[in-house]
C-alpha positions in Angstrom: 23.0 9.7 -9.6 21.7 10.0 -6.1 23.3 7.3 -3.8 21.1 4.9 -1.8 21.6 4.9 2.0 20.5 1.5 3.1 20.9 2.1 6.9 17.6 1.1 8.7 15.6 1.6 5.5 13.1 -0.9 4.0 12.6 0.9 0.7 15.2 3.0 -1.1 14.6 4.6 -4.5 17.2 6.9 -6.2 16.8 8.6 -9.6 13.9 6.4 -10.6 12.4 7.0 -14.0 10.1 4.8 -16.1 9.0 5.2 -19.7 6.4 3.1 -21.5 6.7 2.4 -25.2 3.2 2.6 -26.8 2.0 2.6 -30.5 1.7 6.4 -30.1 5.2 6.9 -28.9 7.0 6.9 -25.5 5.0 7.8 -22.4 7.0 9.0 -19.4 5.3 7.6 -16.3 7.8 8.4 -13.6 10.7 10.9 -13.6 13.7 11.2 -11.2 12.0 9.8 -8.1 14.0 9.7 -4.9 12.4 8.2 -1.8 13.4 6.4 1.4 10.9 4.5 3.6 12.0 3.5 7.1 10.9 0.3 9.0 7.5 0.6 10.6 6.3 3.7 8.7 2.9 4.0 7.1 3.6 5.9 3.8 0.8 7.0 1.5 1.2 7.9 -2.2 -1.4 10.5 -3.3 -1.8 12.3 -6.6 -4.2 12.7 -9.5 -5.3 9.8 -11.7 -2.5 8.6 -14.0 0.3 10.3 -12.0 2.2 7.1 -11.5 1.3 6.2 -7.9 0.4 2.6 -8.6 3.3 2.4 -11.2 5.8 3.4 -8.5 4.3 0.7 -6.1 4.5 -1.9 -8.9 8.2 -1.1 -9.5 8.8 -1.7 -5.8 7.0 -5.0 -6.1 8.9 -6.1 -9.2 5.7 -5.9 -11.4 7.2 -3.1 -13.6 10.8 -2.5 -14.6 12.2 1.0 -14.4 14.0 2.7 -17.3 16.6 4.3 -15.0 17.5 4.6 -11.4 18.1 2.3 -8.5 15.6 0.5 -6.2 16.1 -1.7 -3.2 13.5 -3.4 -1.0 14.8 -4.9 2.3 18.3 -4.5 1.0 17.6 -6.5 -2.1 16.5 -5.9 -5.7 12.8 -5.9 -6.1 13.2 -9.2 -8.0 15.0 -10.8 -5.1 12.5 -9.4 -2.6 9.6 -10.9 -4.6 11.3 -14.3 -4.8 11.9 -14.3 -1.1 8.3 -13.2 -0.4 9.6 -10.1 1.5 6.3 -8.3 1.0 2.6 -8.8 0.8 0.4 -7.0 -1.9 -3.2 -6.0 -1.5 -4.8 -5.0 -4.9 -7.7 -2.6 -5.6 -10.1 -5.6 -6.0 -9.9 -8.5 -3.4 -9.1 -11.0 -6.2 -10.4 -13.9 -4.2 -11.1 -17.3 -5.8 -14.9 -17.8 -5.6 -14.7 -21.6 -5.4 -12.5 -21.5 -2.3 -13.7 -20.7 1.2 -12.4 -17.7 3.1 -9.8 -19.9 4.9 -8.8 -21.6 1.7 -8.2 -18.2 0.0 -6.0 -17.2 2.9 -4.0 -20.4 2.8 -3.4 -20.3 -0.9 0.0 -18.6 -0.8 1.0 -20.9 2.1 0.1 -23.9 0.0 2.3 -22.6 -2.8 5.1 -22.1 -0.3 4.8 -25.7 0.8 3.7 -25.0 4.4 2.3 -27.9 6.3 -1.4 -28.2 6.8 -0.9 -27.4 10.5 1.0 -24.2 9.7 -1.6 -23.2 7.1 -4.4 -23.6 9.6 -2.6 -21.7 12.4 -1.6 -18.8 10.2 -5.0 -18.4 8.6 -6.7 -18.5 12.0 -4.2 -15.9 13.4 -4.7 -13.4 10.6 -8.4 -13.9 10.1 -8.7 -13.1 13.8 -6.6 -10.0 13.3 -8.9 -8.7 10.7 -12.0 -9.6 12.8 -13.2 -12.4 10.5 -12.9 -15.4 12.8 -16.1 -17.4 12.4 -16.2 -16.8 8.7 -13.6 -19.3 7.7 -16.1 -21.6 5.9 -17.9 -18.9 4.0 -17.4 -18.2 0.3 -16.4 -14.8 -1.0 -19.8 -14.3 -2.6 -21.4 -14.6 0.9 -19.4 -11.6 2.2 -19.7 -7.8 1.8 -17.2 -5.9 -0.3 -15.4 -4.7 2.9 -15.2 -8.2 4.3 -13.8 -9.5 1.1 -11.1 -6.9 1.2 -10.3 -7.9 4.8 -9.8 -11.5 3.6 -7.4 -10.1 1.0 -5.5 -8.3 3.7 -5.4 -11.5 5.9 -4.0 -13.4 2.8 -1.3 -10.8 2.2 -0.3 -11.0 5.9 -0.4 -14.8 6.1 3.1 -15.0 4.5 4.3 -12.9 7.4 6.0 -10.1 5.4 7.5 -7.1 7.1 6.4 -4.9 4.2 2.8 -4.5 2.9 1.9 -2.8 -0.4 -1.8 -1.7 -0.6 -3.1 -0.3 -3.9 -6.3 1.7 -3.2 -7.8 -1.2 -1.3 -10.8 0.7 -0.2 -11.4 2.9 -3.2 -14.5 1.1 -4.4 -16.3 1.0 -1.0 -18.9 3.3 0.4 -17.8 6.1 2.8 -19.2 4.4 5.9 -17.5 1.1 5.2 -14.3 2.9 4.2 -14.2 4.8 7.4 -14.6 1.6 9.4 -11.8 -0.2 7.5 -9.5 2.8 7.8 -9.9 2.6 11.6 -9.4 -1.2 11.5 -6.3 -0.8 9.3 -4.8 1.7 11.7 -5.2 -0.8 14.6 -3.8 -3.5 12.4 -0.7 -1.4 11.6 -0.2 -0.7 15.3 -0.6 -4.4 16.2 1.7 -5.8 13.5 4.4 -3.1 13.3 4.5 -3.7 9.5 5.9 -1.1 7.1 2.9 -0.1 4.9 3.0 1.6 1.5 -0.5 2.7 0.6 -1.9 4.3 -2.6 -5.0 6.5 -2.3 -6.9 9.3 -4.1 -8.5 10.4 -0.7 -6.9 13.2 1.2 -8.7 12.4 4.5 -7.7 8.8 4.2 -4.1 9.6 3.6 -3.9 12.1 6.5 -5.7 9.8 8.9 -3.6 6.7 8.2 -0.2 7.9 7.4 3.0 8.7 9.2 4.2 10.4 6.0 2.4 11.4 2.8 4.1 11.5 -0.6 2.4 14.0 -2.9 2.9 13.3 -6.6 2.6 15.5 -9.7 0.6 14.6 -12.8 2.5 12.4 -15.4 5.4 12.1 -15.5 5.1 11.3 -11.8 7.4 13.3 -9.6 7.5 13.7 -5.8 6.5 17.3 -5.1 6.1 17.2 -1.3 6.6 14.8 1.6 4.5 15.6 4.6 4.9 14.2 8.1 1.8 13.3 10.1 2.7 13.2 13.7 -0.6 12.2 15.2 -0.9 9.9 18.2 -0.9 6.2 17.4 -4.2 5.7 19.2 -6.0 8.4 17.1 -9.6 7.9 16.2 -11.7 9.2 13.3 -12.7 12.2 15.4 -9.2 13.6 14.8 -10.4 14.6 11.3 -12.2 17.6 12.8 -9.1 19.0 14.5 -7.2 22.1 13.3 -4.0 20.0 13.1 -5.6 17.4 10.8 -7.2 20.1 8.6 -3.9 22.0 8.3 -2.2 18.9 6.9 -5.1 18.1 4.6 -4.8 21.7 3.3 -1.1 21.3 2.7 -1.8 18.1 0.7 -4.5 19.8 -1.3 -2.2 22.8 -2.1 0.6 20.4 -3.2 -1.8 18.6 -5.6 -2.9 22.0 -7.0 0.6 23.2 -7.4 1.6 20.0 -9.1 -0.7 20.8 -12.0 1.8 23.5 -13.0 3.7 20.8 -14.7 0.9 20.7 -17.3 1.4 24.4 -18.3 
């Protein structure tokens, strides 16, 4: 089995496989995945529907148990990392409680952690400001747009002050204009917080714009078929999507996805 090198790494995966037992038999979701994510990286998982992108993230977050292989998150098992709240998780849907205000949704994990009221107020204020939602503290989720709701979800995930942030297609249900705006905001947020971000997406332009590295996955069973560096300036803007360098990386991602379908033959 591939050995894990923990030096300066936030996520280490070696020989990871995962099979699901269903009434129709065993379904292989992931196969022999090796991956290392360094501190401060923005790493996107991209691949066709059902390829195991979200499953891989859920394994890292201790929401699924692998069949084989080794996984470490911040030098711990995923279970230990979850218990120590070493990461934040942003789901595809905002999953906000409709009867709680924006501020009360952000403070919910802090209440569970036993933080004082003063700490809850300070942290919620800090992270709502960071996602440009100061002034909306007393609104309810149903009074916000879809994009604003997802920003509340991001503020809630950041409020526990993790160094690692998992984001599972957080903008997938939004219109293109809103998605572009939130991509730009997320990039600024990543620069400001220096978090390590693991991001699942179906969008090639989104992956190329946001990422420092892109992990291209094959159809099920999910394998890593390419890992692509994106060495764009940190202060990049959406205009970079029209440059030859951007288009070249997007083409490489597209070619990797097309080549990955050879596993179905």
